[in-house]
N, C-alpha and C positions, 0 to 999 in steps of 0.2 A: 782633604775632607774625608777620604776613605778611612784614614786612621781615627778620625773623630767618630765615624759611624761604628767602627769596631769597639771603640771605647764605650759608646752609647749602648750598644748590644750587651757588653760585659756588665755595665752598670745595672741594666734592666734585669739581666739573669741573676746577678749577685743578690738581688732583693727578693727573689723568689716569685716574681710576677708571672702571670699565666702566659701561655703561648699566644693567647689572643691579644693580651696587652703588649707583649713584645712586638707582634706583627703590626699592631695599630700604631705604636709609637714610632717604629722604624719608618712606617709609611708616611705619617704625617710630618715627621721631621725631614724626611726625604723631599716631600712635596714643598715644604716651607723653604728648604734650601734651594730647590730648583726654581722656585718662584722669585725669590729675592735676587738671585743670580750674582751675589757678591759674598764675600766672607761674613758669615753671621756675626762673628766677634766684633765686627766694625760697626754694627747697627746700634743705635741708641734705643732706649726703651720707647721713646715716642715713634721711631721708625717701625718698630715691631707692632706697636699698638695700631698705627696707621694701616699696616699690612692687614691686620685682622678686621679692622673696621671696613676695609675695601672688600675682602672675601665675604664679609657678613651681608653684603648687598645681594649676593646671589646663592649663598650656601646656607644649609639648614643650621640654626643656632646650635643644635646638639653637636653637629660635626665640627663647627667652628670652636666650640668649647673643648672638644676632644683634642683638636690640633693645638689649642692654647696650652692645655695640660701637658701635652708631649713636648712642645717647644720649651716651656718653663722648665721641665725636667732636664731637658738637653742642656739649657743654659746653666742650671744649677749644678748638675752632676758632672758635666763634661767640660763646659766652659768656665766652671767655678764663678758664676755671676748670678745673682738673684734678680730676675726680671720683675718689674712692677707693671702688671697688666690687669686690665679689667676683663672679666668674663662677660660674654654676651648674655643679656637677659632673655631667658626662655619663656615663651608663652606657657601658661599653666594649663596644660591639657590633661583631662582626666583619662586614665587608662580604659581601654575597652574591657568590659566584663560580661560574661555569660550568665544567663539565668540558670537556675538549676535544671529547668526543663530543657533548655538548649544543650546543656552538658550531657543530659541523659540521651538526647537525640544523636549527639556526636558519637558517644560511646557505643550506642546500639548500631551504629552504622559501620563499625569495625569488626569483620568477621575473623581475621587472623588472630589467634589466641595470644601470641607474643606481642603483637602491635597493640592489641586491646589492653593487655596488662600494663604495657608501657605507658600508654596515654593515661590510664587510671591512676598510675603512680604519680605521674607528673601533676595531675589535678589533685589527687588524694593526699599528696605530701607537699605540694607547693614547691616542686623542684624546678630549678633552671634546667634548660635543655642540656647544658654541658654536665650537670650533676647526674642526670638520669642515664646518659650514655656511659658515664664512668662508674656507675653503681656496680659494686661487686658482690658476689654471692655471700662472702664472709661478713658483709656489712649489713645483711638483713637478718635480724634476730627474731625468729618466728616465736620462740618461747617467751621472750620478753615483750613482743608486740612493738618492737621499734625498729627503725633502720637508721644507720648512720651515714651522714654525708661527710666524706673525707676531703679535706682541703677544698672547701667551697670558696666562694668569692672572699678575698682577703686572706686566703689560705687557712680558713677556720673550719674546724670540725663542728658538727652539730647533730643532735638526735631529733628524730621526728617520730610521731606516732604512726605505726603501720596500720592502715585501715583494716579493720576485722573483716570487711565485706570482700576483701580480695586476698587475704593472708593465705588461706588454704589453697586457693586456686594458684597463687604464685608458688607455693611450696610444692604443689603437685607438678606444675610446669618445670621447675628446677630439678625435681626428682626424676622426672621423665627423661631429661637430657643425659646422654651418656659421654658427653665431651668433657675435656679438662679445662675449657675456657673459663677464667675466673669471673668474667663479666656476666651480669645478669641478662642483659640484652646484647647477645653475641651477634657478630657478623659472619657470613658464610666464608668470608675471606680471612677470618681470624681477627682477634681483638674484639672491639665493641662496634655497634652501629654508629655511623657517622651522624653528625648534627643535621646535615642535609636530608638524610634518610628519615629522621624523625619529623622534620618540617614537612616533608613530602607526604608522609603517612597522615599527619594531621590535616593537611591541606585537602587530601582526597576525602577524608572523613567529613570535614566541614561541607564540602561541596555535595557529597552524597546525602548529608542530612538536611541540605537546603537552608543553611544558616546564612543570612545575608550580611552578617557582621564581618569585619576585617579581623579575622582570628589568626593569631600566631601562637606558637608554644608558650610564649610568656603570658599570653591571655589567660591560660589555665592557671598559672600561678597567681595572677591578679584575681581571678574568680575564687580560687582557694582562700585567699586572704579575706576577700570581701564576704564570702559565705560564712567563714568563721566568725567575723564580726557580727553578722546578722543573726547568728545563733547564740550571741552573747558572750563569746570568748574574749578575755581581757586583752587589751591591746599590747601589753608588755609580753604576754605569752605568744601572741602572733608575731611579734618582733623577734623572739627567740627562735620560733619555728621557721621563719623566713631567712634568719641569719643576717638581719639588718644591724648594722653597728650603731645607728642613730635612730631613736624612736621617731624623729621627724619624717624619716623615709616611710615609716609604716603608717603615719597619721593620714597619708593621702586616702587611705581606704575609708576613713570616716566621711570623706567627701563623695566617695563612690557609691556607698550602700544606699540604694534607692528604697530597699525594703524598710530600713531605718527611718528614712524620710517620710515614707507612707504611713508610719505608725505615729507621726507627730499630729497632735490635734490642733487644728487651727483655733485661735481665740475666738473667732467668729462663731464656731460651733459650741462655744461655751455660754453664749449669750441667750437669754430667754426672750425671744422676739414673738412668741405666740400671741401675747395679749395686745400686740400693736396693730393687728389687722394688716391689710394690704394697702400700701402707699397709693394715693390717688395722684394721677398725673394731672398737671395743670395745663389748661389750654388758654392761650391768649387770643 
């Protein structure tokens, strides 16, 4: 089995998948192999499907589907066999979104200049946490008013509008630094800040701001997309800014935007009921 795992790792790396995907696939295939306790090549499609139905009784559907994807990749690329498996149906949950007022409260609760700029960029550009920590100085074009995300999800580059409200502050912050670290948000140990550090910074800011919602770094990205939609930005443009390959992924924000819903006039409000007087109750 060790040789198969080495081959799996090589197959993942050869496709340029992220380190996160590599770690996830290796973990899930390892757990699958450990659970079934026999040579995976001897299992039928029904055996594998039964395994996933069983773990689906106690495991989150998202995690089950991640394991299915990893195991299907393992069978297809390492064992050279195409598995026919059904994914677990996931409940359609709407993402948590901040109001603009809540976003202001969170940002104002951050006193550290670097940390404030970083959280502002996450929200103001709709970045994933992995994208903001890897953001390099050379990819922020102050003269053009854009920043470039290099090798985002799916190994794709994209350009995003640099918010004018933070452009000069970010430029001053970078000019003030005297180090040769290429990353915008550097670590004292060298390289860039860790993802855990960003998560901790936001967690503390949310707590200090007294926001009761379950807020993660990705919540800021959801809020960015929703607020763009509410101000009338075309869904196709939002798709490009977020780096979504499929417009269907972006369309979830049409279901999240409460401001858009509030602007819908009920047909009851279009009826002229003033001449009918007050209905009388009947007593028996």
